[in-house]
C-alpha positions as semicolon CSV with decimal commas, in nm:
position;residue;x (nm);y (nm);z (nm)
1;M;-0,019;-5,523;1,812
2;H;-0,199;-5,376;2,076
3;F;-0,463;-5,112;2,040
4;N;-0,551;-4,906;2,371
5;F;-0,816;-4,646;2,295
6;A;-0,803;-4,372;2,564
7;N;-0,861;-3,958;2,544
8;N;-1,022;-3,991;2,149
9;E;-0,634;-4,120;2,093
10;M;-0,542;-4,437;1,993
11;K;-0,182;-4,618;2,011
12;E;0,011;-4,915;1,884
13;Y;0,232;-5,013;2,124
14;K;0,472;-5,357;2,115
15;N;0,585;-5,619;1,910
16;F;0,523;-5,936;2,129
17;K;0,850;-6,082;1,963
18;T;1,095;-5,822;2,100
19;N;0,852;-5,697;2,379
20;T;0,951;-5,345;2,218
21;L;0,754;-5,087;2,163
22;M;0,778;-5,013;1,744
23;V;0,524;-4,793;1,610
24;E;0,304;-4,547;1,800
25;R;0,022;-4,344;1,616
26;K;-0,168;-4,059;1,821
27;I;-0,492;-3,961;1,659
28;S;-0,721;-3,707;1,742
29;D;-0,977;-3,459;1,632
30;G;-1,154;-3,738;1,470
31;N;-0,863;-3,922;1,270
32;E;-0,790;-3,524;1,106
33;Y;-0,465;-3,533;1,292
34;R;-0,214;-3,803;1,359
35;R;0,129;-3,806;1,483
36;V;0,337;-4,193;1,391
37;T;0,690;-4,224;1,617
38;I;0,869;-4,519;1,492
39;Y;1,115;-4,716;1,706
40;D;1,374;-4,877;1,644
41;K;1,460;-5,231;1,833
42;K;1,654;-5,075;2,116
43;G;1,346;-4,858;2,178
44;S;1,505;-4,539;2,083
45;V;1,299;-4,294;1,853
46;R;1,369;-4,332;1,463
47;E;1,133;-4,083;1,317
48;I;0,869;-3,841;1,339
49;K;0,581;-3,795;1,137
50;N;0,269;-3,540;1,131
51;Y;-0,051;-3,643;0,912
52;K;-0,358;-3,465;0,906
53;N;-0,607;-3,595;0,639
54;D;-0,390;-3,867;0,574
55;Q;-0,098;-3,683;0,429
56;L;0,216;-3,551;0,561
57;N;0,162;-3,221;0,688
58;G;0,384;-3,059;0,946
59;K;0,723;-3,143;1,079
60;V;0,922;-3,485;0,959
61;V;1,217;-3,546;1,161
62;S;1,429;-3,872;1,154
63;F;1,726;-3,992;1,381
64;W;2,073;-4,196;1,370
65;S;2,109;-4,451;1,622
66;N;2,319;-4,255;1,791
67;G;1,986;-4,016;1,872
68;K;2,085;-3,728;1,643
69;I;1,918;-3,577;1,388
70;Q;1,931;-3,737;1,074
71;A;1,705;-3,527;0,847
72;E;1,382;-3,272;0,926
73;G;1,187;-3,028;0,740
74;S;0,776;-2,995;0,673
75;Y;0,536;-3,112;0,490
76;I;0,204;-2,882;0,353
77;S;-0,049;-3,145;0,201
78;G;0,198;-3,382;0,124
79;R;0,453;-3,140;-0,036
80;R;0,755;-3,053;0,082
81;L;0,773;-2,706;0,160
82;G;1,074;-2,488;0,321
83;V;1,414;-2,585;0,456
84;W;1,469;-2,969;0,452
85;K;1,829;-3,027;0,636
86;S;2,037;-3,349;0,635
87;Y;2,284;-3,450;0,881
88;N;2,570;-3,673;0,957
89;K;2,570;-3,900;1,211
90;K;2,797;-3,606;1,439
91;G;2,559;-3,380;1,319
92;K;2,728;-3,149;1,051
93;I;2,465;-3,071;0,800
94;L;2,540;-3,235;0,486
95;V;2,229;-3,119;0,260
96;E;2,047;-2,836;0,282
97;E;1,750;-2,764;-0,001
98;K;1,456;-2,520;0,014
99;H;1,145;-2,606;-0,114
100;I;0,878;-2,361;-0,287
101;K;0,503;-2,371;-0,276
102;S;0,403;-2,462;-0,660
103;F;0,055;-2,334;-0,686
104;S;0,001;-2,533;-0,972
105;N;-0,182;-2,901;-0,905
């Protein structure tokens, strides 16, 4: 992996063997916020995740190899919250789940 520091962001770039971008991490605000983008061998985006203080926080989206959304939803402090949807390869909704915030630990 290659690391590049610019504008207070760190990015991980290419797999030297295949010369393709595999994982990219953008870090800002002193590591508090982080966005991770995962790529397949062809360079297409497969998943985007957001973190805050090392916990999943914010929207998460995964993609089929054809570029259509496979699943999407949101996390708050590492827990699923709100509506989560899963799709087939043609983009039709297969499952829709509603996650309600729990006030207990």
